[in-house]
C-alpha positions as CSV (number, residue, x, y, z in Angstrom):
1,M,99.7,72.6,102.0
2,P,100.8,75.9,101.5
3,L,104.2,76.8,99.6
4,R,107.4,77.3,101.5
5,R,107.8,81.1,101.3
6,L,110.8,82.6,99.2
7,L,111.9,86.1,99.9
8,P,113.3,87.7,96.5
9,T,117.4,88.4,96.5
10,A,118.6,92.0,95.7
11,A,119.2,90.4,92.7
12,M,115.5,90.9,91.4
13,F,116.5,94.6,90.8
14,V,119.5,95.0,89.0
15,A,118.8,96.5,85.6
16,A,119.0,94.6,82.6
17,C,119.5,97.0,80.0
18,T,121.6,100.4,78.4
19,T,121.3,104.0,79.2
20,S,122.4,105.6,75.9
21,P,120.6,107.1,73.6
22,T,119.8,105.2,69.8
23,P,117.6,106.4,67.2
24,A,114.0,105.5,67.4
25,P,113.8,102.4,65.4
26,S,110.7,102.5,63.0
27,A,107.7,101.8,63.0
28,A,107.7,98.3,61.4
29,A,110.7,97.3,63.6
30,L,108.8,97.6,66.4
31,P,106.9,94.0,68.8
32,R,103.5,93.8,68.4
33,T,101.5,91.5,71.3
34,R,100.0,88.3,70.2
35,A,96.4,90.3,69.9
36,E,97.9,92.8,67.8
37,R,99.4,90.6,65.5
38,T,95.8,88.0,65.2
39,N,93.5,90.8,65.3
40,Y,92.3,89.8,69.1
41,L,92.1,86.4,68.0
42,E,94.5,85.5,70.4
43,T,95.8,86.4,73.7
44,S,99.8,86.8,74.6
45,S,101.2,83.8,76.0
46,Y,104.3,83.6,79.1
47,A,107.1,83.0,75.7
48,D,105.4,85.7,73.9
49,M,105.0,88.3,76.7
50,I,109.4,87.4,77.4
51,A,109.8,87.5,73.3
52,F,108.3,90.8,73.4
53,V,110.3,92.4,76.7
54,D,113.3,90.6,75.3
55,S,112.5,92.7,71.3
56,L,112.2,96.1,73.7
57,K,115.2,95.6,75.4
58,A,117.5,94.6,72.3
59,L,115.2,98.2,70.9
60,R,117.2,99.9,73.5
61,A,113.8,101.0,74.8
62,P,114.3,103.0,78.1
63,I,113.3,100.0,80.9
64,A,115.4,97.9,83.3
65,V,113.8,94.1,83.4
66,S,114.3,91.9,86.5
67,E,112.8,88.9,88.1
68,L,109.9,89.5,90.6
69,A,109.7,86.1,91.9
70,K,110.1,82.5,90.4
71,S,106.4,81.2,89.9
72,P,105.6,77.4,91.4
73,L,105.8,75.7,88.0
74,G,109.4,77.5,87.8
75,K,109.0,80.2,85.2
76,S,110.7,83.7,86.1
77,V,108.3,86.8,86.2
78,P,109.6,90.0,85.3
79,I,108.9,93.4,86.6
80,I,109.8,96.1,84.8
81,V,110.9,99.6,85.3
82,A,110.5,102.1,82.9
83,S,111.9,106.1,82.7
84,R,113.5,108.6,80.7
85,P,116.6,108.3,82.4
86,V,116.7,104.9,83.0
87,V,116.6,103.8,86.6
88,R,118.1,101.0,87.8
89,T,117.2,101.0,91.5
90,P,114.6,102.8,94.3
91,A,117.2,104.8,95.3
92,E,117.8,106.5,91.5
93,A,114.1,106.6,91.6
94,R,113.7,108.7,94.1
95,A,116.6,111.2,93.4
96,L,114.7,112.1,90.2
97,N,111.6,113.2,93.1
98,R,108.6,111.8,90.8
99,P,105.9,109.9,91.7
100,I,106.6,106.4,91.4
101,V,103.6,104.1,89.6
102,Y,103.1,100.3,90.2
103,V,100.9,98.5,87.6
104,Q,100.2,95.0,87.7
105,A,98.0,93.1,85.2
106,N,97.1,89.3,85.1
107,I,96.8,88.1,88.2
108,H,93.7,86.2,87.4
109,A,95.3,84.6,84.6
110,G,92.1,84.2,82.1
111,E,91.2,88.4,82.8
112,V,94.0,88.9,79.6
113,E,93.3,92.6,78.8
114,G,95.5,94.2,81.0
115,K,99.2,92.1,79.9
116,E,98.1,93.7,76.5
117,A,97.5,97.0,77.4
118,V,100.9,97.7,79.1
119,L,103.1,95.7,77.4
120,A,101.7,98.3,74.0
121,M,101.5,100.9,76.0
122,L,105.4,100.2,77.6
123,R,106.4,99.5,73.7
124,D,104.5,103.2,72.4
125,W,106.0,104.9,75.7
126,S,109.4,104.1,75.1
127,F,110.0,104.5,71.3
128,S,107.7,108.2,71.2
129,T,109.1,110.6,69.9
130,R,107.3,113.0,71.9
131,P,106.9,113.6,75.6
132,T,105.3,111.0,77.6
133,V,104.7,109.5,81.4
134,L,108.4,108.1,81.1
135,D,109.5,111.8,81.0
136,S,107.8,112.6,84.6
137,L,107.2,109.4,86.4
138,V,108.6,106.1,87.5
139,V,106.5,103.6,85.9
140,I,106.9,99.4,87.6
141,I,104.9,96.9,85.2
142,V,104.5,93.8,86.1
143,P,102.7,92.2,82.6
144,M,102.1,88.8,83.9
145,Y,102.3,88.4,87.7
146,N,100.3,84.9,86.8
147,T,102.4,83.6,84.6
148,D,101.1,79.7,85.3
149,G,98.1,80.6,85.1
150,N,98.5,82.2,81.9
151,D,99.4,78.8,80.1
152,K,96.7,76.4,81.6
153,L,94.9,77.7,78.5
154,A,91.2,76.1,77.8
155,A,88.6,77.5,76.1
156,Q,86.9,80.9,77.5
157,A,83.4,78.9,78.3
158,R,85.5,76.8,80.7
159,N,88.1,79.3,82.4
160,R,85.8,82.2,81.8
161,G,82.1,81.2,81.6
162,A,80.5,85.0,81.1
163,Q,83.9,86.5,79.0
164,H,83.4,87.5,75.7
165,G,86.4,86.3,74.2
166,P,89.2,85.3,73.6
167,E,88.3,81.7,72.4
168,M,91.3,80.2,74.3
169,I,92.7,81.7,77.7
170,G,94.6,80.5,81.0
171,E,92.9,80.2,84.4
172,R,92.2,82.0,87.5
173,P,94.8,80.2,90.4
174,N,98.6,80.2,90.0
175,G,100.7,76.9,89.8
176,A,99.8,76.2,93.3
177,G,95.9,76.6,92.9
178,L,96.0,79.8,95.0
179,D,93.9,82.9,94.4
180,L,96.8,85.5,94.1
181,N,94.1,88.5,94.8
182,R,93.1,86.7,98.2
183,D,96.7,86.1,99.5
184,Y,98.0,89.7,100.5
185,V,97.8,88.9,104.1
186,K,98.8,85.1,104.1
187,A,101.4,85.3,101.5
188,E,101.5,81.8,100.6
189,A,102.5,82.2,96.8
190,P,105.9,83.2,96.0
191,E,104.4,85.4,93.9
192,T,102.5,87.3,97.0
193,M,106.3,87.5,98.9
194,G,108.2,89.0,95.3
195,S,105.5,91.6,95.1
196,L,105.7,92.2,98.6
197,A,109.5,92.6,98.6
198,A,109.2,94.9,95.7
199,F,106.6,97.3,97.6
200,N,109.0,97.4,100.6
201,A,111.8,98.5,98.4
202,W,110.5,100.7,95.7
203,E,107.3,102.3,98.4
204,P,104.9,103.5,95.1
205,D,102.7,106.6,95.0
206,L,100.2,104.7,93.3
207,F,99.2,101.0,92.7
208,M,96.6,99.3,89.8
209,D,95.8,95.9,89.7
210,L,94.0,95.1,86.2
211,H,90.6,92.9,85.9
212,T,88.0,92.2,84.2
213,T,84.4,91.6,85.5
214,N,82.6,88.5,85.6
215,G,78.6,88.8,86.1
216,S,76.5,91.8,85.8
217,Y,75.2,93.6,82.2
218,H,75.4,97.5,82.8
219,G,76.6,100.5,80.9
220,Y,80.1,100.7,81.4
221,A,83.3,99.6,79.2
222,L,85.2,100.0,83.0
223,T,84.7,99.9,86.3
224,Y,87.0,101.1,89.0
225,S,87.5,100.9,92.9
226,P,89.7,102.7,95.4
227,S,90.9,100.8,98.2
228,L,88.1,99.8,100.1
229,H,89.2,99.5,103.6
230,P,87.9,102.6,105.9
231,A,91.7,103.0,107.1
232,A,93.1,103.3,103.9
233,P,94.5,106.8,104.5
234,L,93.7,108.5,100.8
235,A,91.1,106.3,99.9
236,S,88.6,109.1,100.2
237,F,90.6,111.2,97.8
238,T,91.1,108.5,95.0
239,A,86.9,108.2,95.3
240,D,85.8,111.7,95.5
241,T,88.7,113.6,93.6
242,L,90.6,111.6,91.5
243,L,88.5,108.8,89.9
244,P,85.6,111.7,89.5
245,E,88.2,112.9,87.0
246,I,89.0,110.1,85.4
247,R,85.3,109.3,84.8
248,R,85.2,112.9,83.4
249,R,88.0,112.3,81.4
250,M,87.1,109.2,79.7
251,K,83.9,109.9,78.4
252,S,85.1,113.8,77.3
253,K,88.2,112.1,75.6
254,H,87.4,108.7,74.8
255,N,83.4,108.5,75.0
256,T,83.5,105.4,77.1
257,E,80.8,105.2,80.2
258,T,82.9,104.3,83.6
259,F,81.5,103.6,86.8
260,P,82.5,102.8,90.6
261,Y,82.7,98.6,90.4
262,G,80.1,96.6,91.7
263,N,77.6,93.7,90.8
264,F,73.5,94.5,90.7
265,T,72.4,92.7,93.9
266,G,69.6,92.1,95.9
267,A,68.7,91.0,99.7
268,N,69.4,87.8,98.4
269,G,72.4,88.0,96.6
270,R,72.9,88.6,93.4
271,E,70.2,89.4,91.2
272,S,68.5,87.5,88.1
273,L,70.4,88.8,84.6
274,T,67.1,89.2,83.6
275,A,64.9,91.3,86.3
276,D,63.6,94.2,84.5
277,V,64.3,96.2,88.0
278,K,67.0,96.0,89.9
279,S,67.4,96.5,93.8
280,G,70.7,98.0,94.1
281,W,74.8,98.3,93.0
282,V,77.0,96.7,95.5
283,T,81.1,96.7,95.8
284,Y,83.2,93.5,96.7
285,E,84.8,92.6,100.5
286,H,87.1,95.9,101.9
287,K,89.6,92.9,103.8
288,Q,93.0,93.3,103.1
289,R,94.0,89.7,101.4
290,Y,93.1,91.3,98.0
291,G,95.8,93.7,96.2
292,T,94.1,96.9,96.0
293,N,92.7,97.0,99.5
294,Y,95.9,95.8,101.3
295,A,98.2,98.4,98.5
296,G,96.1,101.4,100.1
297,L,97.0,100.5,103.5
298,R,100.5,101.4,103.1
299,G,99.8,105.1,102.3
300,G,99.7,105.6,99.1
301,I,96.7,105.7,96.2
302,S,95.6,102.5,95.1
303,I,93.0,101.7,92.0
304,L,91.2,98.2,91.0
305,S,90.3,98.4,87.2
306,E,87.8,96.0,86.0
307,A,87.0,96.3,81.9
308,Y,83.4,94.9,80.9
309,S,83.7,91.3,80.3
310,H,80.8,91.3,78.0
311,D,82.4,93.8,75.7
312,P,84.5,92.6,73.0
313,F,88.4,91.9,73.9
314,D,89.6,94.6,71.7
315,K,87.0,97.0,73.2
316,R,88.3,95.4,76.8
317,V,91.9,96.1,75.3
318,A,91.4,99.5,74.5
319,S,89.0,100.8,77.4
320,T,92.1,99.5,79.8
321,R,94.8,101.4,78.2
322,D,92.2,104.5,78.0
323,F,91.6,104.2,82.0
324,V,95.7,103.7,82.8
325,Q,96.9,106.4,80.5
326,E,94.3,108.7,81.9
327,I,95.4,108.0,85.4
328,L,99.4,108.3,84.7
329,S,98.6,111.4,82.7
330,Y,96.6,113.0,86.0
331,V,99.3,112.2,88.3
332,A,102.3,113.3,85.6
333,Q,100.6,116.4,85.5
334,N,99.6,116.7,89.2
335,R,103.0,114.9,90.2
336,R,103.7,117.9,93.0
337,E,100.1,117.5,94.6
338,V,100.2,113.7,94.7
339,M,103.5,113.6,96.4
340,T,102.3,115.4,98.1
341,R,99.2,113.6,99.7
342,V,100.9,110.7,99.8
343,R,103.7,111.5,102.3
344,A,100.5,112.9,104.1
345,G,99.1,109.4,104.0
346,I,101.8,108.2,105.4
347,A,101.9,110.4,107.8
348,A,98.4,109.3,108.5
349,A,99.3,106.0,109.1
350,T,102.3,106.3,111.5
351,Y,101.5,106.9,114.9
352,A,103.7,108.6,117.9
353,A,103.2,106.7,121.0
354,G,100.3,107.2,123.0
355,S,97.7,108.4,120.2
356,G,94.5,108.0,120.6
357,T,93.1,107.7,117.3
358,A,90.7,104.8,116.7
359,F,90.7,102.5,113.6
360,P,88.4,100.0,112.0
361,V,90.0,96.5,112.3
362,R,86.1,95.5,111.1
363,A,84.0,96.5,109.0
364,R,80.6,96.9,107.0
365,F,78.6,98.2,104.5
366,N,77.7,101.6,104.8
367,S,74.5,101.7,106.3
368,H,73.5,104.6,104.7
369,P,74.8,104.5,100.5
370,D,74.2,107.0,98.4
371,T,71.2,106.5,95.4
372,Q,72.8,107.4,91.9
373,V,72.0,106.2,88.6
374,V,73.0,103.3,87.0
375,L,73.3,101.8,83.8
376,V,71.0,98.7,83.1
377,E,71.1,96.6,80.0
378,R,68.7,94.6,79.1
379,L,68.4,91.0,78.6
380,D,65.8,89.0,76.1
381,R,65.1,85.1,76.7
382,I,65.3,83.7,73.1
383,A,62.3,80.6,72.3
384,D,65.4,78.0,71.9
385,S,67.2,77.9,75.6
386,T,69.9,75.9,74.3
387,R,70.9,78.6,71.9
388,L,74.5,80.7,72.3
389,T,73.7,84.1,71.3
390,Q,77.5,85.5,72.1
391,P,80.3,83.9,74.0
392,G,79.4,84.9,77.5
393,V,76.2,85.0,78.0
394,P,74.3,82.1,79.0
395,R,72.3,79.9,76.3
396,G,68.9,81.0,75.8
397,L,69.7,84.5,76.6
398,Q,70.5,87.2,74.4
399,R,71.5,91.0,74.9
400,T,69.8,93.5,73.9
401,G,71.7,96.9,73.7
402,V,69.0,98.5,75.5
403,M,70.1,101.0,78.5
404,T,68.2,102.0,81.5
405,A,68.7,103.9,83.4
406,Q,67.5,103.5,86.9
407,R,68.1,104.9,90.4
408,M,69.1,102.7,92.7
409,P,71.4,102.6,96.0
410,V,75.6,102.2,94.9
411,V,77.0,100.7,98.0
412,D,80.4,101.4,97.6
413,R,82.1,101.9,100.9
414,F,82.8,100.8,104.1
415,E,82.0,101.5,108.1
416,S,83.4,100.5,111.4
417,S,81.9,97.6,113.1
418,L,85.4,97.7,115.6
419,S,87.5,99.7,116.2
420,R,90.7,100.0,118.5
421,T,93.0,102.3,119.1
422,L,97.0,101.5,118.1
423,A,99.2,100.2,120.6
424,P,100.5,103.1,122.4
425,Y,104.2,101.9,122.7
426,G,103.3,99.0,119.8
427,Y,103.0,95.0,120.3
428,A,104.8,91.9,121.6
429,I,104.2,88.1,120.4
430,S,105.0,86.0,122.6
431,G,106.0,82.1,122.0
432,E,107.4,80.3,118.9
433,W,105.7,82.3,116.1
434,P,108.1,81.8,112.9
435,T,105.4,82.3,110.3
436,A,104.8,85.6,112.6
437,R,108.0,86.2,112.4
438,E,108.6,85.6,108.3
439,L,105.3,87.4,107.6
440,L,106.2,90.6,109.5
441,T,109.2,90.8,107.2
442,A,107.3,90.3,104.5
443,H,104.7,92.8,104.9
444,G,108.3,95.3,106.1
445,I,107.3,95.5,109.7
446,S,110.3,96.0,111.6
447,F,110.6,94.2,114.8
448,R,113.5,93.3,117.5
449,V,113.9,89.9,119.2
450,L,114.3,90.4,123.7
451,P,117.7,88.7,123.9
452,A,116.5,88.3,127.2
453,P,113.4,88.8,129.6
454,A,111.7,92.1,129.7
455,T,108.9,93.3,132.2
456,V,105.5,94.8,129.7
457,T,102.9,97.4,131.0
458,G,99.9,96.2,128.7
459,Q,97.1,94.6,127.7
460,E,96.2,90.9,126.7
461,F,93.2,89.6,125.2
462,V,91.3,86.8,126.9
463,I,89.5,84.8,124.4
464,D,85.6,83.9,125.1
465,T,84.6,82.3,121.7
466,V,86.6,81.2,118.5
467,N,84.6,81.1,115.3
468,V,86.3,78.7,113.0
469,S,85.0,78.5,109.2
470,G,82.8,75.4,108.6
471,R,84.3,75.6,104.9
472,P,87.9,75.9,103.9
473,F,89.0,78.7,101.7
474,Q,92.5,79.0,100.1
475,G,93.6,76.2,102.0
476,H,93.0,77.6,105.0
477,R,89.5,77.5,107.8
478,E,89.4,81.3,109.1
479,V,89.6,82.0,112.4
480,S,87.9,85.0,114.2
481,V,87.5,85.2,118.5
482,D,85.6,87.1,120.5
483,G,86.7,88.3,123.6
484,R,88.0,91.2,126.4
485,W,91.5,93.4,126.7
486,R,92.5,93.2,130.4
487,D,95.1,95.1,132.4
488,V,98.7,93.2,132.6
489,S,101.9,93.5,133.5
490,R,104.2,90.7,133.2
491,Q,107.6,89.3,132.4
492,L,108.1,88.1,128.4
493,P,110.8,85.5,128.0
494,A,114.0,86.2,125.6
495,G,112.6,85.7,121.9
496,T,109.5,87.7,122.2
497,L,109.1,89.7,119.2
498,V,108.3,93.1,119.4
499,V,107.0,95.4,117.1
500,Q,107.3,99.1,118.2
501,S,105.1,101.9,116.9
502,G,106.4,105.1,115.2
503,T,106.8,104.1,111.2
504,R,104.9,104.2,108.3
505,R,103.8,100.4,108.7
506,D,101.5,101.3,112.2
507,L,98.2,100.6,110.7
508,L,99.2,98.0,108.7
509,A,101.0,96.6,111.9
510,L,97.7,96.9,113.7
511,L,95.2,95.2,110.9
512,L,97.5,91.8,110.7
513,L,98.0,92.3,114.6
514,E,94.9,92.7,116.4
515,P,93.5,89.7,117.6
516,E,89.6,91.2,116.8
517,S,90.9,92.2,113.3
518,D,88.5,90.6,110.0
519,D,91.4,89.9,107.9
520,G,94.8,89.5,110.3
521,F,97.3,86.7,111.2
522,L,95.0,85.5,113.4
523,T,92.0,85.2,110.6
524,W,94.9,82.7,108.7
525,N,95.8,80.2,111.5
526,V,99.1,81.9,112.4
527,F,98.1,81.3,116.0
528,D,95.6,78.8,116.0
529,A,97.9,76.6,118.6
530,S,96.9,79.3,121.3
531,L,93.4,79.8,120.7
532,G,90.7,78.3,123.1
533,T,87.7,79.0,125.6
534,G,90.0,81.1,128.1
535,K,93.2,81.7,126.9
536,V,94.9,84.6,126.1
537,A,96.0,85.9,122.5
538,P,100.3,85.7,122.0
539,V,99.6,89.8,121.1
540,V,100.2,91.8,123.7
541,R,99.4,95.8,123.8
542,L,102.2,97.3,125.5
543,T,100.7,100.2,127.0
544,A,104.4,101.5,128.6
545,P,108.0,101.1,127.4
546,L,109.7,97.8,128.2
547,R,111.3,97.6,131.3
């Protein structure tokens, strides 16, 4: 059963530390992460993380700590706002006129380097005697988003079969069994509801989500991705300008190879680990259920970081740390340009009445991908098929460290397979749909409730076919519909929800409400009671003002 959704209270944004200056503590007095203390043999527990953050507060770090959410198992998920001067509220952050950056780690709790990297960075920024990103940015950090999964420790071979340590790590789902990185549309987890509330309050210019890969053997310490949804306003800038510059810096300053995220994939799925020649490099889905894709649809910059799972733990932490630092340094150095671009991204997601621009509601891989050189590591079979040569490597195989540069299609962009224009005057949702109302509020999409019946001129969607997934996914059977739009003039009853256009959430509203969207409310069973051949979907596109 889905969790009962809980909206965070305003208290989640109340500061928990002082602003008065104090001498920098000695290096010996500064806290160390569990990974640092154990020479990267172990990763931080929830208690370790809380103790580390409490130590920063006790040393009067320039941070404000509050609660993002309460996990299904009752753990408080901390959200940390770091800045010099200290920032306590979104209004104070905006008054500084700096970029606001939101960095999230540990959404999949077995992918552990992100939390270790951000905690150590937060310490070092806070007590550096030299200027740091905290003097140019407001940095919001959620170091352990999946607190429940983090402490469900088991052997790496069980919880993360394709990862090189540490020996004991947490698991992917949260305490309710949900994959939090598939929850950004349906928002069933309290962590997601807290995250959406934080997005709505702080409106970050840049969102980063820190992960670890799980699969192919390649020559990159870290792979990355912008928002993959083809409607995301700043996806092209992120993919073609920002991230190539970060790739250059990672190579020139850290001698670290990076590349757009993907896996070696052929016509029949992921390719054999021992195939000498790979057919192609393919990224993941474009859908907004994923945090990085979702955040990009809100108008800002959005970046996925994926440390290489087959590198040792300490190297994964280092590459993640360097990647985050270089991105934040770039934003700090170019803060005026970044803020200007984000304003343009928000404007591109906001439509005036009568806008005729079409946007993709369904998408597919780009039919003409680039061909690029990709570094491929060769794996060899050994005589003893039962022997484990390295944690995370299948038995009977061994890494060689031999890289070949192979030219292949790199499929990391999407194109529209079905586009729709925004309804000129917004949308009306007729009928009793409490879940839709709750989700609109969670996503920050404003609406009003008709106090009396009103006549509308618009378009309604007549359903020809209802397609229901044969397999459950995250507690749902995904739904899609095919049909046709027809012009209509009709009376809507009192209680109808009306989402009007002209706000920064217009693009998001289109993708969540359009019946044909490939990842909207209809997909996640919100409107199941109204679906059937010949029936009319409850979402009406408004082509004229209400009267």
